[in-house]
N, C-alpha and C positions, 0 to 999 in steps of 0.2 A: 488713528494710531494703529500701527501693525503690531499684532501679538508676536511675542518671541516664542518660537517653537523649540522644544527640546530636540537635540540632535538625535537622529535615527540610530537605534542600537539593534543590530540583527540578533535573532535568537541564538544563532551559532556564529560567533565571531570568526573571522578568517584566521586569527592567530591560534585558535583552539583546534586540537586534533581529536576528532571523535571517530569511533569506528563506524563505517558505513557499509561497505561491500564485504560483508562477512559470510562465512560458510552457513551459519545458522539463518541468516537473512535470506540467502539464496534457497536453502532447503525449505524454509517456511513459505516463501513466496511460491515455490513450485508446488508445494502441497495445497496451498490455498487456490492456486491456479487450476489444479486438477479437480478439486472439489467443486469450485464454482463453475468450471468449464463443463463438468458433467451435469450440474444443475441447469446450466444454460442450455445445453443440448436437449435435456429432457423437456424443459419449459418451451423451447423453440419448436420441438417436434409435436408436443402435446397441444400447446395453445397457439403456436404460430407467432410468438412474441418473445424476444429476449430482453434482458435488462442489464445495465452496467453494474458490475459487482465492485466497483472501485471503492466506494464508501464503506460497504460492509467489510471488505478485506482490510482497509485501513483501520477500522475500529477493532477488528479481531487481532490484527498485528500488534496494536498498542496494548490490548488486553493481555495477550499471551506474553509479550515482552515484559509487561508489568509484573506478571507472575514469576517469570524467570529471573527478573532483576538484572541490573547492570546493563541496560540497553539504551541506545541513543535514539533520538527522534529520526536521525538519518537512516538508521537500520529499518525503522518502521516504514520510512518512505520507500526504501528499496523493496521491502516485502510487498507493499501496495503496488508498486510499479510492475514487479514481476508477475504477481497474481493477476492484476488487471490485464496485463498484456496477454497472458495465457488464456484468460477467459474471453478476451476480445477476439483472439484468433479462432477459437472454437465457434463463437457466435457468428463470425464472418463467414465461416464455411458452410453455414446452413443454407 
């Protein structure tokens, strides 16, 4: 007998409009990108090893937005993407 599975429900349905590409998400992503980029440069020059800052930036974005209030998970995703991209460009240039 095959089990009947519940239909998939996405976290953000297509019918819902949530803020995503906002000014505060861009600014926060750029700030995190600069901070973690500088840390990556220091670590790369000092130790010879860089690490990905994707997960720490995602955690910090969710934490900061929780304090600010009224933020969506899509905004946190944009912050993580921008911050991680900025950090990766710096790490790649070493």
